[in-house]
TIBA-204931 format. One record per atom (N, C-alpha, C, O, CB): residue in three letters; y, x, z. Coordinates in steps of 0.02 Angstrom, whole numbers, plus 32768, in hexadecimal, padded with zeros to 4 digits. Glycine has a CB too. Layout:
N
ALAYXZ/...
% end
This chain:
55
MET2EB81C66D46C/MET2EFB1C7FD462/MET2F181C8ED4A6/MET2F0D1C6AD4D6/MET2F271C4CD43B/PHE2F3C1CC5D4AA/PHE2F5D1CD8D4E8/PHE2FA81CD4D4E0/PHE2FC21CE4D4AB/PHE2F481D1DD4FD/TYR2FCB1CBFD513/TYR30141CBCD513/TYR302B1CE0D551/TYR30151CD1D589/TYR302E1C72D512/ASN30581D0FD549/ASN306F1D37D581/ASN30BB1D34D586/ASN30DC1D66D592/ASN30581D81D57A/GLY30D71CF9D57C/GLY31211CF1D57E/GLY31391CDFD5C3/GLY31111CCFD5EF/GLY31381CBAD54C/ILE31791CE3D5CD/ILE31991CD4D60D/ILE319D1C87D615/ILE318F1C6CD64B/ILE31E11CF5D611/GLN31B11C65D5E0/GLN31B81C1DD5E3/GLN31751BFBD5D4/GLN31471C19D5B9/GLN31EE1C05D5B0/LYS31711BBCD5E8/LYS31341B95D5DB/LYS312B1B8CD58E/LYS315B1B80D56A/LYS31371B50D5FF/TYR30ED1B92D579/TYR30DE1B8CD531/TYR30E21B41D51E/TYR30BF1B18D53B/TYR30951BA9D520/THR310D1B31D4EE/THR31181AEBD4DE/THR31071ADBD494/THR310B1AA1D47F/THR31611AD8D4ED/ALA30F51B0DD46D/ALA30E41B03D427/ALA30A11ADED421/ALA30781AE1D44F/ALA30E01B47D401/PRO30951ABCD3E9/PRO30551A98D3E0/PRO301B1AC9D3E1/PRO30211B02D3CA/PRO30541A6FD39E/LEU2FE31AB2D3FC/LEU2FA61AD9D3FD/LEU2F7D1ACED3BF/LEU2F501AF5D3B0/LEU2F7D1AC9D43A/ASN2F8C1A9AD39A/ASN2F6B1A89D35D/ASN2F911AA7D321/ASN2FCC1A98D318/ASN2F641A3DD355/LEU2F711AD2D2FA/LEU2F911AF4D2C3/LEU2FB51AC5D293/LEU2FEB1AD4D27B/LEU2F5F1B1CD29E/TRP2F941A8DD285/TRP2FB21A5ED254/TRP2FF41A3FD26D/TRP301F1A2FD245/TRP2F7F1A24D244/GLU2FFC1A38D2AF/GLU30381A1CD2CA/GLU30751A48D2C1/GLU30AD1A31D2CC/GLU302E1A0ED311/LEU306A1A86D2AE/LEU30A21AB4D2A3/LEU30C61AA8D262/LEU30FD1AC2D257/LEU308A1AFAD2A5/PHE30A81A80D236/PHE30C41A73D1F5/PHE30E11A2CD1F1/PHE30C619FDD20E/PHE30901A7FD1BE/GLU31171A27D1CC/GLU313819E7D1C3/GLU310A19B5D19F/GLU3106197AD1B1/GLU317A19F0D19C/ASN30E819CDD16B/ASN30BB19A3D144/ASN307419BDD14D/ASN305A19DFD121/ASN30CE19A1D0F8/SER305519AED185/SER301519CAD196/SER2FDD19B6D167/SER2FAF19DDD15C/SER300419B5D1DB/GLU2FE11979D14A/GLU2FAE1963D11D/GLU2FAE198DD0DD/GLU2F79199CD0C2/GLU2FB71919D10D/LEU2FE9199FD0C5/LEU2FEF19C9D08A/LEU2FD31A0ED097/LEU2FAF1A29D06E/LEU303719CED075/VAL2FE21A2AD0D0/VAL2FCA1A6CD0E2/VAL2F7E1A6CD0E7/VAL2F5D1A9AD0D0/VAL2FE91A83D124/LYS2F631A38D106/LYS2F1A1A33D10B/LYS2EFB1A31D0C5/LYS2ECB1A54D0B7/LYS2F0419F3D134/ALA2F171A09D099/ALA2EFB1A04D056/ALA2EFF1A46D031/ALA2ED11A56D00B/ALA2F2019CED02F/ILE2F331A6CD03A/ILE2F3A1AACD018/ILE2F091AE0D036/ILE2EE81B05D010/ILE2F821AC7D01E/TRP2F041AE2D077/TRP2EDB1B17D099/TRP2E911B07D09A/TRP2E681B35D09A/TRP2EF31B21D0E0/ILE2E7E1AC8D09C/ILE2E381AB6D0A5/ILE2E151AA9D062/ILE2DDC1ABDD059/ILE2E331A79D0D2/ASN2E371A88D035/ASN2E171A74CFF6/ASN2E181AAECFC4/ASN2E3C1ADFCFCC/ASN2E3B1A36CFD7/ASP2DEF1AA7CF90/ASP2DF01AD8CF59/ASP2E361AD7CF39/ASP2E581AA4CF3A/ASP2DB81AC9CF23/TYR2E491B10CF1E/TYR2E891B15CEFC/TYR2E7D1B27CEB4/TYR2E471B3ECEA2/TYR2EB71B49CF1E/GLN2EB11B1CCE8B/GLN2EAC1B29CE42/GLN2EBF1B71CE38/GLN2EF41B88CE4D/GLN2EDB1AF8CE18/LEU2E931B96CE16/LEU2EA11BDACE07/LEU2EB91BE0CDBE/LEU2E991BC8CD90/LEU2E621C05CE12/ILE2EF21C00CDB6/ILE2F0C1C0BCD72/ILE2F071C56CD63/ILE2F271C7FCD83/ILE2F571BF2CD6C/ASN2EDF1C66CD33/ASN2ED61CACCD21/ASN2F0D1CBFCCEE/ASN2F071CAFCCB3/ASN2E8F1CB8CD03/VAL2F411CE0CD06/VAL2F7A1CF1CCDA/VAL2F671D24CCA6/VAL2F8B1D2BCC74/VAL2FB41D0BCD03/HIS2F311D47CCAE/HIS2F1C1D77CC7B/HIS2F041D54CC3C/HIS2EFF1D73CC07/HIS2EE51DA5CC96/GLU2EF41D14CC40/GLU2EDD1CECCC06/GLU2F161CCACBE3/GLU2F0C1CADCBAE/GLU2EAA1CB8CC1C/ILE2F531CCDCBFF/ILE2F8D1CAECBE0/ILE2FB11CE3CBB6/ILE2FC11D18CBCF/ILE2FBE1C8FCC15/PRO2FBC1CD5CB75/PRO2FE01D06CB4A/PRO30251D17CB65/PRO30471CECCB81/PRO2FE71CEACB04/ASP303A1D56CB5D/ASP307C1D6CCB76/ASP30B41D42CB59/ASP30E41D33CB7D/ASP30871DB5CB66/GLY30AF1D2FCB1A/GLY30E31D07CAFB/GLY30ED1CC5CB1E/GLY31251CADCB24/GLY30D31CFBCAB2/LYS30B81CA6CB35/LYS30BC1C66CB57/LYS30DB1C71CB9C/LYS31021C48CBB3/LYS30751C46CB5D/LEU30CA1CA8CBBD/LEU30E71CB6CC00/LEU31321CC3CBFB/LEU31571CADCC28/LEU30C51CF2CC20/THR314A1CE5CBC8/THR31911CF3CBC3/THR31B81CB7CBA8/THR31F51CB7CBAE/THR319C1D2FCB96/LYS31971C85CB8C/LYS31B91C4ACB73/LYS31D71C20CBA9/LYS320E1C04CBA2/LYS318B1C20CB4B/ASN31B31C1ACBE1/ASN31C71BF1CC19/ASN31D71C1BCC54/ASN31AC1C43CC69/ASN31921BBECC2A/THR32131C14CC71/THR32271C3BCCA9/THR31F71C36CCE4/THR31EA1C67CD06/THR326B1C28CCBF/TRP31DC1BFBCCF1/TRP31AE1BF1CD2A/TRP316E1C18CD20/TRP31501C2FCD50/TRP319E1BA7CD34/TYR31591C1FCCE2/TYR311B1C46CCD5/TYR31281C90CCE9/TYR30FA1CB1CD01/TYR31061C41CC88/GLY31641CA7CCE0/GLY31741CEECCF0/GLY316B1CFDCD3A/GLY31601D36CD4C/GLY31BB1CFECCDB/ILE31701CCBCD64/ILE31671CD5CDAC/ILE31211CE7CDBC/ILE31141D0CCDEC/ILE317B1C98CDD3/LEU30F11CCFCD94/LEU30AB1CDECD9E/LEU30A01D27CD95/LEU30671D3ECD9B/LEU307E1CB6CD70/
% end
């Protein structure tokens, strides 16, 4: 990584340290995730719940 700023670079060099909850970020980015195929969910069920509509 290159930094070409005027002031001294003071941010963490470790990516995980940039997050408040680094363990959660590691778990999300490194481990397998659950895939939800919305094409298999009937439209009626998606419109029933507002949160489903976000998908």
